[in-house]
KOLGU-4560 file (N, C-alpha, C; in nm, 3 decimals, padded with zeros to 5 digits):
<recs>
<n_xx: 05.289 n_yy: 20.112 n_zz: 13.671 ca_xx: 05.407 ca_yy: 20.094 ca_zz: 13.791 c_xx: 05.454 c_yy: 19.973 c_zz: 13.767 mol: A seq: 1 type: MET>
<n_xx: 05.578 n_yy: 19.939 n_zz: 13.773 ca_xx: 05.640 ca_yy: 19.834 ca_zz: 13.763 c_xx: 05.775 c_yy: 19.806 c_zz: 13.838 mol: A seq: 2 type: ALA>
<n_xx: 05.802 n_yy: 19.681 n_zz: 13.862 ca_xx: 05.915 ca_yy: 19.657 ca_zz: 13.970 c_xx: 05.973 c_yy: 19.545 c_zz: 13.912 mol: A seq: 3 type: PHE>
<n_xx: 06.104 n_yy: 19.531 n_zz: 13.892 ca_xx: 06.195 ca_yy: 19.408 ca_zz: 13.897 c_xx: 06.290 c_yy: 19.385 c_zz: 13.997 mol: A seq: 4 type: ASN>
<n_xx: 06.336 n_yy: 19.257 n_zz: 14.014 ca_xx: 06.424 ca_yy: 19.239 ca_zz: 14.127 c_xx: 06.455 c_yy: 19.093 c_zz: 14.072 mol: A seq: 5 type: HIS>
<n_xx: 06.607 n_yy: 19.094 n_zz: 14.113 ca_xx: 06.711 ca_yy: 18.958 ca_zz: 14.121 c_xx: 06.789 c_yy: 18.984 c_zz: 14.245 mol: A seq: 6 type: SER>
<n_xx: 06.832 n_yy: 18.862 n_zz: 14.302 ca_xx: 06.922 ca_yy: 18.858 ca_zz: 14.411 c_xx: 07.106 c_yy: 18.882 c_zz: 14.364 mol: A seq: 7 type: ARG>
<n_xx: 07.073 n_yy: 18.912 n_zz: 14.209 ca_xx: 07.236 ca_yy: 18.954 ca_zz: 14.221 c_xx: 07.233 c_yy: 19.049 c_zz: 14.085 mol: A seq: 8 type: THR>
<n_xx: 07.133 n_yy: 19.150 n_zz: 14.090 ca_xx: 07.108 ca_yy: 19.261 ca_zz: 13.999 c_xx: 07.065 c_yy: 19.214 c_zz: 13.857 mol: A seq: 9 type: GLY>
<n_xx: 07.072 n_yy: 19.308 n_zz: 13.786 ca_xx: 07.008 ca_yy: 19.291 ca_zz: 13.655 c_xx: 07.082 c_yy: 19.205 c_zz: 13.538 mol: A seq: 10 type: ARG>
<n_xx: 07.215 n_yy: 19.210 n_zz: 13.591 ca_xx: 07.295 ca_yy: 19.124 ca_zz: 13.505 c_xx: 07.390 c_yy: 19.018 c_zz: 13.568 mol: A seq: 11 type: LYS>
<n_xx: 07.307 n_yy: 18.976 n_zz: 13.670 ca_xx: 07.354 ca_yy: 18.849 ca_zz: 13.750 c_xx: 07.302 c_yy: 18.704 c_zz: 13.694 mol: A seq: 12 type: GLY>
<n_xx: 07.363 n_yy: 18.638 n_zz: 13.760 ca_xx: 07.338 ca_yy: 18.468 ca_zz: 13.715 c_xx: 07.182 c_yy: 18.419 c_zz: 13.737 mol: A seq: 13 type: ILE>
<n_xx: 07.134 n_yy: 18.484 n_zz: 13.832 ca_xx: 06.976 ca_yy: 18.420 ca_zz: 13.887 c_xx: 06.834 c_yy: 18.489 c_zz: 13.798 mol: A seq: 14 type: PHE>
<n_xx: 06.769 n_yy: 18.401 n_zz: 13.774 ca_xx: 06.655 ca_yy: 18.498 ca_zz: 13.708 c_xx: 06.580 c_yy: 18.602 c_zz: 13.822 mol: A seq: 15 type: ALA>
<n_xx: 06.538 n_yy: 18.673 n_zz: 13.743 ca_xx: 06.446 ca_yy: 18.789 ca_zz: 13.792 c_xx: 06.314 c_yy: 18.800 c_zz: 13.821 mol: A seq: 16 type: PHE>
<n_xx: 06.251 n_yy: 18.871 n_zz: 13.889 ca_xx: 06.119 ca_yy: 18.871 ca_zz: 13.900 c_xx: 06.042 c_yy: 19.012 c_zz: 13.870 mol: A seq: 17 type: TYR>
<n_xx: 05.940 n_yy: 19.029 n_zz: 13.816 ca_xx: 05.901 ca_yy: 19.152 ca_zz: 13.751 c_xx: 05.735 c_yy: 19.138 c_zz: 13.774 mol: A seq: 18 type: TYR>
<n_xx: 05.714 n_yy: 19.237 n_zz: 13.840 ca_xx: 05.575 ca_yy: 19.288 ca_zz: 13.862 c_xx: 05.542 c_yy: 19.414 c_zz: 13.826 mol: A seq: 19 type: ILE>
<n_xx: 05.412 n_yy: 19.409 n_zz: 13.743 ca_xx: 05.369 ca_yy: 19.508 ca_zz: 13.671 c_xx: 05.228 c_yy: 19.550 c_zz: 13.714 mol: A seq: 20 type: GLN>
<n_xx: 05.177 n_yy: 19.681 n_zz: 13.752 ca_xx: 05.041 ca_yy: 19.697 ca_zz: 13.812 c_xx: 05.023 c_yy: 19.787 c_zz: 13.740 mol: A seq: 21 type: ILE>
<n_xx: 04.889 n_yy: 19.783 n_zz: 13.631 ca_xx: 04.819 ca_yy: 19.870 ca_zz: 13.573 c_xx: 04.674 c_yy: 19.863 c_zz: 13.536 mol: A seq: 22 type: GLY>
<n_xx: 04.596 n_yy: 19.960 n_zz: 13.519 ca_xx: 04.452 ca_yy: 19.946 ca_zz: 13.520 c_xx: 04.379 c_yy: 19.867 c_zz: 13.418 mol: A seq: 23 type: PRO>
<n_xx: 04.270 n_yy: 19.827 n_zz: 13.425 ca_xx: 04.184 ca_yy: 19.778 ca_zz: 13.311 c_xx: 04.281 c_yy: 19.645 c_zz: 13.301 mol: A seq: 24 type: GLY>
<n_xx: 04.318 n_yy: 19.531 n_zz: 13.357 ca_xx: 04.397 ca_yy: 19.420 ca_zz: 13.329 c_xx: 04.515 c_yy: 19.419 c_zz: 13.270 mol: A seq: 25 type: GLY>
<n_xx: 04.590 n_yy: 19.563 n_zz: 13.313 ca_xx: 04.735 ca_yy: 19.567 ca_zz: 13.238 c_xx: 04.842 c_yy: 19.548 c_zz: 13.372 mol: A seq: 26 type: GLY>
<n_xx: 04.813 n_yy: 19.454 n_zz: 13.457 ca_xx: 04.907 ca_yy: 19.418 ca_zz: 13.564 c_xx: 04.968 c_yy: 19.258 c_zz: 13.534 mol: A seq: 27 type: SER>
<n_xx: 05.089 n_yy: 19.221 n_zz: 13.569 ca_xx: 05.148 ca_yy: 19.136 ca_zz: 13.529 c_xx: 05.239 c_yy: 19.059 c_zz: 13.595 mol: A seq: 28 type: LEU>
<n_xx: 05.294 n_yy: 18.941 n_zz: 13.625 ca_xx: 05.356 ca_yy: 18.902 ca_zz: 13.746 c_xx: 05.459 c_yy: 18.810 c_zz: 13.644 mol: A seq: 29 type: LEU>
<n_xx: 05.552 n_yy: 18.825 n_zz: 13.639 ca_xx: 05.633 ca_yy: 18.733 ca_zz: 13.551 c_xx: 05.800 c_yy: 18.677 c_zz: 13.608 mol: A seq: 30 type: ALA>
<n_xx: 05.857 n_yy: 18.590 n_zz: 13.588 ca_xx: 05.991 ca_yy: 18.555 ca_zz: 13.645 c_xx: 06.067 c_yy: 18.496 c_zz: 13.518 mol: A seq: 31 type: ALA>
<n_xx: 06.188 n_yy: 18.514 n_zz: 13.529 ca_xx: 06.297 ca_yy: 18.458 ca_zz: 13.381 c_xx: 06.410 c_yy: 18.512 c_zz: 13.368 mol: A seq: 32 type: GLY>
<n_xx: 06.463 n_yy: 18.498 n_zz: 13.273 ca_xx: 06.627 ca_yy: 18.560 ca_zz: 13.250 c_xx: 06.576 c_yy: 18.635 c_zz: 13.088 mol: A seq: 33 type: CYS>
<n_xx: 06.643 n_yy: 18.764 n_zz: 13.101 ca_xx: 06.645 ca_yy: 18.873 ca_zz: 12.989 c_xx: 06.766 c_yy: 18.860 c_zz: 12.960 mol: A seq: 34 type: TRP>
<n_xx: 06.773 n_yy: 18.839 n_zz: 12.802 ca_xx: 06.915 ca_yy: 18.825 ca_zz: 12.757 c_xx: 07.021 c_yy: 18.784 c_zz: 12.839 mol: A seq: 35 type: GLN>
<n_xx: 07.029 n_yy: 18.644 n_zz: 12.846 ca_xx: 07.116 ca_yy: 18.556 ca_zz: 12.949 c_xx: 07.234 c_yy: 18.580 c_zz: 12.861 mol: A seq: 36 type: PRO>
<n_xx: 07.349 n_yy: 18.566 n_zz: 12.973 ca_xx: 07.476 ca_yy: 18.545 ca_zz: 12.905 c_xx: 07.479 c_yy: 18.446 c_zz: 12.830 mol: A seq: 37 type: GLN>
<n_xx: 07.627 n_yy: 18.413 n_zz: 12.749 ca_xx: 07.628 ca_yy: 18.292 ca_zz: 12.684 c_xx: 07.638 c_yy: 18.179 c_zz: 12.769 mol: A seq: 38 type: THR>
<n_xx: 07.689 n_yy: 18.149 n_zz: 12.872 ca_xx: 07.688 ca_yy: 18.041 ca_zz: 12.969 c_xx: 07.552 c_yy: 17.996 c_zz: 13.003 mol: A seq: 39 type: GLU>
<n_xx: 07.501 n_yy: 18.112 n_zz: 13.051 ca_xx: 07.357 ca_yy: 18.078 ca_zz: 13.100 c_xx: 07.241 c_yy: 18.025 c_zz: 13.008 mol: A seq: 40 type: GLN>
<n_xx: 07.279 n_yy: 18.097 n_zz: 12.873 ca_xx: 07.176 ca_yy: 18.021 ca_zz: 12.749 c_xx: 07.210 c_yy: 17.920 c_zz: 12.701 mol: A seq: 41 type: LEU>
<n_xx: 07.314 n_yy: 17.879 n_zz: 12.708 ca_xx: 07.389 ca_yy: 17.715 ca_zz: 12.713 c_xx: 07.317 c_yy: 17.648 c_zz: 12.799 mol: A seq: 42 type: LYS>
<n_xx: 07.309 n_yy: 17.688 n_zz: 12.928 ca_xx: 07.257 ca_yy: 17.566 ca_zz: 13.007 c_xx: 07.104 c_yy: 17.580 c_zz: 12.996 mol: A seq: 43 type: SER>
<n_xx: 07.032 n_yy: 17.708 n_zz: 12.965 ca_xx: 06.909 ca_yy: 17.677 ca_zz: 12.921 c_xx: 06.868 c_yy: 17.593 c_zz: 12.808 mol: A seq: 44 type: ILE>
<n_xx: 06.948 n_yy: 17.613 n_zz: 12.691 ca_xx: 06.919 ca_yy: 17.516 ca_zz: 12.607 c_xx: 06.948 c_yy: 17.369 c_zz: 12.613 mol: A seq: 45 type: ARG>
<n_xx: 07.060 n_yy: 17.351 n_zz: 12.666 ca_xx: 07.094 ca_yy: 17.222 ca_zz: 12.722 c_xx: 06.992 c_yy: 17.146 c_zz: 12.768 mol: A seq: 46 type: GLN>
<n_xx: 06.915 n_yy: 17.210 n_zz: 12.883 ca_xx: 06.808 ca_yy: 17.175 ca_zz: 12.961 c_xx: 06.698 c_yy: 17.136 c_zz: 12.882 mol: A seq: 47 type: ALA>
<n_xx: 06.649 n_yy: 17.231 n_zz: 12.778 ca_xx: 06.545 ca_yy: 17.199 ca_zz: 12.698 c_xx: 06.587 c_yy: 17.099 c_zz: 12.594 mol: A seq: 48 type: ILE>
<n_xx: 06.694 n_yy: 17.040 n_zz: 12.545 ca_xx: 06.758 ca_yy: 16.942 ca_zz: 12.469 c_xx: 06.735 c_yy: 16.809 c_zz: 12.537 mol: A seq: 49 type: LEU>
<n_xx: 06.776 n_yy: 16.810 n_zz: 12.693 ca_xx: 06.779 ca_yy: 16.700 ca_zz: 12.762 c_xx: 06.634 c_yy: 16.612 c_zz: 12.786 mol: A seq: 50 type: ARG>
<n_xx: 06.529 n_yy: 16.731 n_zz: 12.803 ca_xx: 06.376 ca_yy: 16.688 ca_zz: 12.801 c_xx: 06.309 c_yy: 16.804 c_zz: 12.755 mol: A seq: 51 type: ASP>
<n_xx: 06.267 n_yy: 16.779 n_zz: 12.625 ca_xx: 06.213 ca_yy: 16.892 ca_zz: 12.557 c_xx: 06.040 c_yy: 16.885 c_zz: 12.589 mol: A seq: 52 type: PRO>
<n_xx: 05.983 n_yy: 16.769 n_zz: 12.600 ca_xx: 05.861 ca_yy: 16.764 ca_zz: 12.675 c_xx: 05.811 c_yy: 16.851 c_zz: 12.770 mol: A seq: 53 type: GLN>
<n_xx: 05.917 n_yy: 16.861 n_zz: 12.868 ca_xx: 05.864 ca_yy: 16.974 ca_zz: 12.998 c_xx: 05.810 c_yy: 17.088 c_zz: 12.930 mol: A seq: 54 type: GLN>
<n_xx: 05.911 n_yy: 17.159 n_zz: 12.836 ca_xx: 05.868 ca_yy: 17.287 ca_zz: 12.752 c_xx: 05.749 c_yy: 17.275 c_zz: 12.696 mol: A seq: 55 type: LEU>
<n_xx: 05.724 n_yy: 17.192 n_zz: 12.614 ca_xx: 05.610 ca_yy: 17.123 ca_zz: 12.510 c_xx: 05.468 c_yy: 17.136 c_zz: 12.617 mol: A seq: 56 type: ARG>
<n_xx: 05.488 n_yy: 17.041 n_zz: 12.722 ca_xx: 05.403 ca_yy: 17.057 ca_zz: 12.805 c_xx: 05.334 c_yy: 17.178 c_zz: 12.857 mol: A seq: 57 type: ASP>
<n_xx: 05.430 n_yy: 17.263 n_zz: 12.907 ca_xx: 05.417 ca_yy: 17.367 ca_zz: 12.973 c_xx: 05.338 c_yy: 17.494 c_zz: 12.885 mol: A seq: 58 type: ALA>
<n_xx: 05.392 n_yy: 17.497 n_zz: 12.784 ca_xx: 05.337 ca_yy: 17.560 ca_zz: 12.662 c_xx: 05.180 c_yy: 17.501 c_zz: 12.592 mol: A seq: 59 type: ILE>
<n_xx: 05.182 n_yy: 17.391 n_zz: 12.629 ca_xx: 05.008 ca_yy: 17.347 ca_zz: 12.600 c_xx: 04.927 c_yy: 17.346 c_zz: 12.694 mol: A seq: 60 type: SER>
<n_xx: 04.979 n_yy: 17.404 n_zz: 12.816 ca_xx: 04.862 ca_yy: 17.417 ca_zz: 12.927 c_xx: 04.750 c_yy: 17.519 c_zz: 12.878 mol: A seq: 61 type: GLU>
<n_xx: 04.608 n_yy: 17.501 n_zz: 12.899 ca_xx: 04.519 ca_yy: 17.587 ca_zz: 12.869 c_xx: 04.543 c_yy: 17.717 c_zz: 12.884 mol: A seq: 62 type: LYS>
<n_xx: 04.570 n_yy: 17.739 n_zz: 13.040 ca_xx: 04.592 ca_yy: 17.892 ca_zz: 13.067 c_xx: 04.696 c_yy: 17.976 c_zz: 12.967 mol: A seq: 63 type: GLU>
<n_xx: 04.795 n_yy: 17.913 n_zz: 12.944 ca_xx: 04.898 ca_yy: 17.957 ca_zz: 12.882 c_xx: 04.843 c_yy: 17.955 c_zz: 12.718 mol: A seq: 64 type: PHE>
<n_xx: 04.809 n_yy: 17.887 n_zz: 12.671 ca_xx: 04.743 ca_yy: 17.892 ca_zz: 12.514 c_xx: 04.648 c_yy: 17.994 c_zz: 12.519 mol: A seq: 65 type: VAL>
<n_xx: 04.563 n_yy: 18.012 n_zz: 12.623 ca_xx: 04.473 ca_yy: 18.138 ca_zz: 12.610 c_xx: 04.540 c_yy: 18.267 c_zz: 12.603 mol: A seq: 66 type: LYS>
<n_xx: 04.659 n_yy: 18.274 n_zz: 12.662 ca_xx: 04.728 ca_yy: 18.391 ca_zz: 12.665 c_xx: 04.814 c_yy: 18.398 c_zz: 12.533 mol: A seq: 67 type: LEU>
<n_xx: 04.865 n_yy: 18.324 n_zz: 12.515 ca_xx: 04.977 ca_yy: 18.323 ca_zz: 12.399 c_xx: 04.961 c_yy: 18.253 c_zz: 12.276 mol: A seq: 68 type: TYR>
<n_xx: 04.859 n_yy: 18.175 n_zz: 12.264 ca_xx: 04.831 ca_yy: 18.108 ca_zz: 12.155 c_xx: 04.851 c_yy: 17.957 c_zz: 12.125 mol: A seq: 69 type: GLY>
<n_xx: 04.805 n_yy: 17.878 n_zz: 12.051 ca_xx: 04.867 ca_yy: 17.733 ca_zz: 12.034 c_xx: 05.003 c_yy: 17.731 c_zz: 12.004 mol: A seq: 70 type: LYS>
<n_xx: 05.102 n_yy: 17.625 n_zz: 12.021 ca_xx: 05.233 ca_yy: 17.625 ca_zz: 11.981 c_xx: 05.207 c_yy: 17.523 c_zz: 11.846 mol: A seq: 71 type: PRO>
<n_xx: 05.157 n_yy: 17.568 n_zz: 11.733 ca_xx: 05.133 ca_yy: 17.456 ca_zz: 11.612 c_xx: 05.215 c_yy: 17.510 c_zz: 11.493 mol: A seq: 72 type: GLU>
<n_xx: 05.275 n_yy: 17.435 n_zz: 11.420 ca_xx: 05.377 ca_yy: 17.431 ca_zz: 11.318 c_xx: 05.307 c_yy: 17.539 c_zz: 11.209 mol: A seq: 73 type: PRO>
<n_xx: 05.347 n_yy: 17.565 n_zz: 11.127 ca_xx: 05.306 ca_yy: 17.649 ca_zz: 11.008 c_xx: 05.276 c_yy: 17.562 c_zz: 10.902 mol: A seq: 74 type: ARG>
<n_xx: 05.147 n_yy: 17.598 n_zz: 10.832 ca_xx: 05.113 ca_yy: 17.520 ca_zz: 10.746 c_xx: 05.187 c_yy: 17.474 c_zz: 10.623 mol: A seq: 75 type: LYS>
<n_xx: 05.254 n_yy: 17.589 n_zz: 10.601 ca_xx: 05.349 ca_yy: 17.597 ca_zz: 10.466 c_xx: 05.528 c_yy: 17.537 c_zz: 10.505 mol: A seq: 76 type: ASP>
<n_xx: 05.501 n_yy: 17.494 n_zz: 10.609 ca_xx: 05.630 ca_yy: 17.417 ca_zz: 10.657 c_xx: 05.755 c_yy: 17.513 c_zz: 10.653 mol: A seq: 77 type: GLY>
<n_xx: 05.730 n_yy: 17.666 n_zz: 10.682 ca_xx: 05.872 ca_yy: 17.748 ca_zz: 10.680 c_xx: 05.910 c_yy: 17.756 c_zz: 10.787 mol: A seq: 78 type: GLY>
<n_xx: 06.008 n_yy: 17.834 n_zz: 10.808 ca_xx: 06.078 ca_yy: 17.869 ca_zz: 10.950 c_xx: 05.968 c_yy: 17.924 c_zz: 11.052 mol: A seq: 79 type: ARG>
<n_xx: 05.999 n_yy: 17.895 n_zz: 11.182 ca_xx: 05.905 ca_yy: 17.939 ca_zz: 11.274 c_xx: 05.975 c_yy: 17.904 c_zz: 11.396 mol: A seq: 80 type: GLN>
<n_xx: 05.914 n_yy: 18.003 n_zz: 11.490 ca_xx: 05.968 ca_yy: 17.988 ca_zz: 11.624 c_xx: 05.792 c_yy: 17.862 c_zz: 11.686 mol: A seq: 81 type: SER>
<n_xx: 05.882 n_yy: 17.882 n_zz: 11.809 ca_xx: 05.777 ca_yy: 17.741 ca_zz: 11.886 c_xx: 05.615 c_yy: 17.746 c_zz: 11.877 mol: A seq: 82 type: ILE>
<n_xx: 05.584 n_yy: 17.898 n_zz: 11.846 ca_xx: 05.454 ca_yy: 17.947 ca_zz: 11.822 c_xx: 05.423 c_yy: 17.973 c_zz: 11.693 mol: A seq: 83 type: PHE>
<n_xx: 05.488 n_yy: 17.925 n_zz: 11.592 ca_xx: 05.450 ca_yy: 17.925 ca_zz: 11.442 c_xx: 05.481 c_yy: 18.060 c_zz: 11.378 mol: A seq: 84 type: GLY>
<n_xx: 05.558 n_yy: 18.143 n_zz: 11.461 ca_xx: 05.631 ca_yy: 18.323 ca_zz: 11.397 c_xx: 05.728 c_yy: 18.256 c_zz: 11.349 mol: A seq: 85 type: LEU>
<n_xx: 05.758 n_yy: 18.357 n_zz: 11.222 ca_xx: 05.883 ca_yy: 18.376 ca_zz: 11.192 c_xx: 06.028 c_yy: 18.403 c_zz: 11.262 mol: A seq: 86 type: SER>
<n_xx: 06.025 n_yy: 18.391 n_zz: 11.402 ca_xx: 06.105 ca_yy: 18.441 ca_zz: 11.453 c_xx: 06.212 c_yy: 18.341 c_zz: 11.496 mol: A seq: 87 type: ASP>
<n_xx: 06.203 n_yy: 18.212 n_zz: 11.437 ca_xx: 06.295 ca_yy: 18.121 ca_zz: 11.465 c_xx: 06.430 c_yy: 18.165 c_zz: 11.441 mol: A seq: 88 type: GLN>
<n_xx: 06.543 n_yy: 18.090 n_zz: 11.516 ca_xx: 06.665 ca_yy: 18.130 ca_zz: 11.463 c_xx: 06.717 c_yy: 18.116 c_zz: 11.352 mol: A seq: 89 type: LEU>
<n_xx: 06.831 n_yy: 18.191 n_zz: 11.312 ca_xx: 06.861 ca_yy: 18.149 ca_zz: 11.161 c_xx: 06.971 c_yy: 18.082 c_zz: 11.174 mol: A seq: 90 type: LYS>
<n_xx: 07.055 n_yy: 18.088 n_zz: 11.256 ca_xx: 07.199 ca_yy: 17.958 ca_zz: 11.275 c_xx: 07.148 c_yy: 17.873 c_zz: 11.402 mol: A seq: 91 type: ASN>
<n_xx: 07.179 n_yy: 17.741 n_zz: 11.398 ca_xx: 07.166 ca_yy: 17.666 ca_zz: 11.511 c_xx: 07.248 c_yy: 17.682 c_zz: 11.629 mol: A seq: 92 type: SER>
<n_xx: 07.231 n_yy: 17.685 n_zz: 11.739 ca_xx: 07.290 ca_yy: 17.724 ca_zz: 11.868 c_xx: 07.433 c_yy: 17.614 c_zz: 11.852 mol: A seq: 93 type: PRO>
<n_xx: 07.533 n_yy: 17.676 n_zz: 11.897 ca_xx: 07.674 ca_yy: 17.599 ca_zz: 11.914 c_xx: 07.641 c_yy: 17.517 c_zz: 12.024 mol: A seq: 94 type: LYS>
<n_xx: 07.581 n_yy: 17.404 n_zz: 12.030 ca_xx: 07.590 ca_yy: 17.316 ca_zz: 12.155 c_xx: 07.611 c_yy: 17.160 c_zz: 12.061 mol: A seq: 95 type: LEU>
<n_xx: 07.685 n_yy: 17.082 n_zz: 12.129 ca_xx: 07.710 ca_yy: 16.979 ca_zz: 12.070 c_xx: 07.631 c_yy: 16.888 c_zz: 12.041 mol: A seq: 96 type: GLU>
<n_xx: 07.592 n_yy: 16.806 n_zz: 11.902 ca_xx: 07.487 ca_yy: 16.732 ca_zz: 11.874 c_xx: 07.370 c_yy: 16.792 c_zz: 11.834 mol: A seq: 97 type: GLY>
<n_xx: 07.367 n_yy: 16.937 n_zz: 11.795 ca_xx: 07.276 ca_yy: 17.046 ca_zz: 11.736 c_xx: 07.309 c_yy: 17.079 c_zz: 11.611 mol: A seq: 98 type: VAL>
<n_xx: 07.267 n_yy: 17.054 n_zz: 11.515 ca_xx: 07.276 ca_yy: 17.086 ca_zz: 11.391 c_xx: 07.171 c_yy: 17.190 c_zz: 11.346 mol: A seq: 99 type: ASP>
<n_xx: 07.173 n_yy: 17.239 n_zz: 11.192 ca_xx: 07.091 ca_yy: 17.315 ca_zz: 11.133 c_xx: 06.939 c_yy: 17.232 c_zz: 11.124 mol: A seq: 100 type: LYS>
<n_xx: 06.943 n_yy: 17.103 n_zz: 11.141 ca_xx: 06.823 ca_yy: 17.012 ca_zz: 11.102 c_xx: 06.757 c_yy: 16.950 c_zz: 11.225 mol: A seq: 101 type: ASN>
<n_xx: 06.826 n_yy: 17.019 n_zz: 11.331 ca_xx: 06.755 ca_yy: 16.925 ca_zz: 11.477 c_xx: 06.631 c_yy: 16.990 c_zz: 11.478 mol: A seq: 102 type: HIS>
<n_xx: 06.541 n_yy: 16.855 n_zz: 11.536 ca_xx: 06.414 ca_yy: 16.910 ca_zz: 11.532 c_xx: 06.352 c_yy: 16.990 c_zz: 11.601 mol: A seq: 103 type: LYS>
<n_xx: 06.434 n_yy: 17.020 n_zz: 11.726 ca_xx: 06.388 ca_yy: 17.086 ca_zz: 11.853 c_xx: 06.456 c_yy: 17.216 c_zz: 11.827 mol: A seq: 104 type: GLU>
</recs>
């Protein structure tokens, strides 16, 4: 069984909350934005660029690492997401001051 809610609806500008109840450890409580619109995504990315350490600290927390793995770079230096997977953006976001070689 699952339920999600946002005060402005599925495509609204506010984050949503998701609750999933399942047997055998299959339950989940989450919050966030799913497929944010262009301006929302730009705002999220700008917040990360202003202070990337907040995100890095959050994903390095013991419980987060236990669930999702360590945010470590690939040993071969290849393209990667923050978790070392190959799903890194192919093009840099269209934000002022961000080019394809930006470290974040």
